N, C-alpha and C positions, 0 to 999 in steps of 0.2 A: 504494500500500500504506500509506503514512503517513497518508493521509486516513481510511482505514478504521480504523486504530488510534486516531486522534484521536476519531472518532465513537464507537468502542467505549468509550474511556476516559470521554468525556463522558457516555455513557449509564449507565455504572457509577456515576459520581458523582451523576447526577440520581436514579437509583433509590435509592442509599444515602441521599441527603438526604431524599427522600420517606419512606423507611422510618424514618429517625430521627425525623422530624417526627411521623409517625403514632404511633410508639411513645411519644413524649413526651406526645402528646395523650391517648392511652389511659391512660398511667400517671397523669397529672394527674386525669383523670376518675375513675379508680378510687380514687385517694387522697381526693378530695372526697366520693365516695359512701360510702367506708368510715369516714372520720374527720370527716365534715362537721358544721359548726356554723353557725348563722345569725348574721349580723352586718349592718352597715349601710355603704353606700358612697354617695359623692356623684359625680355625673357631672361630669367636667371638660372633656370635648370630645366633640362629635358630628361625624362626618365621613363622606365617601363616597370609596371607592377604586374607580376605574374597573375594571370587569370582576370586581370582588370583592364589592362591596356596601357596606352601611352599617355603621359601627362606632362604638363609644363608648370613651372612656378614662374610668376611674373610680379613685377613691382611697378607702382605708379604713384604719382603725387597729385593730390587735389588740395588746393588752397593751402599750400605749404605743409601739408601733412602726408606722411608716407603710408602707403597701404601695400598689401601683397595679396596675391590670389593664386589659386591652383586650379587647373582645368584639364579635363581629358581632351585629347585630340585624336584624329584618325590619321593613319600612316601617310596618306597622300599629302598632308600639309607640310610636314618636315620642318618645323620651326627650329631655329638654332639659338644657342645662348648668345645674347648681345643684340639680337634682332629686335626691332621695335614694331609693335602692332597697335592699331587702334583698338580701344576697348569701349564698351558701353557700361557706364556705372550709374548708380542711383544718386541723384543730387541730394536727397534727404538722408540717405544712408550710404555714403561713399564706399564703405567696405564691401558692399554688394556690387560685383562687377562680373563681366564676362568678356573674354578676349575675342576679337573678331578676326579669325584666321584668314579670311579673305581680304583683309585690309592691312597688308604688310606695308610699313612706311620705309620707303627707299632712303638710303643714306644720302645726305646732302639735300634733302627736300624739306 
């Protein structure tokens, strides 16, 4: 009986964690879509997580405050450390952002 209870509790915790993560993702996406502004970010790290995919870390500055983000990308994009991309961020919550991989900023522009 104790094992069934442990499995039940673990299941509730996992479902709760998933629901919280999904809610946070939807809230962030809505915030960016509603109050979005275009900015610039620089890629600071490109890496692969087994069974999850390719990711980048990036940094950007809004009103003299530094922020960072992490985002998954698909292999065809091939971002490199040091490259600059346009991002869309929330003007009300600037820590919410997403990188626009189709908007590479060419050096010298």
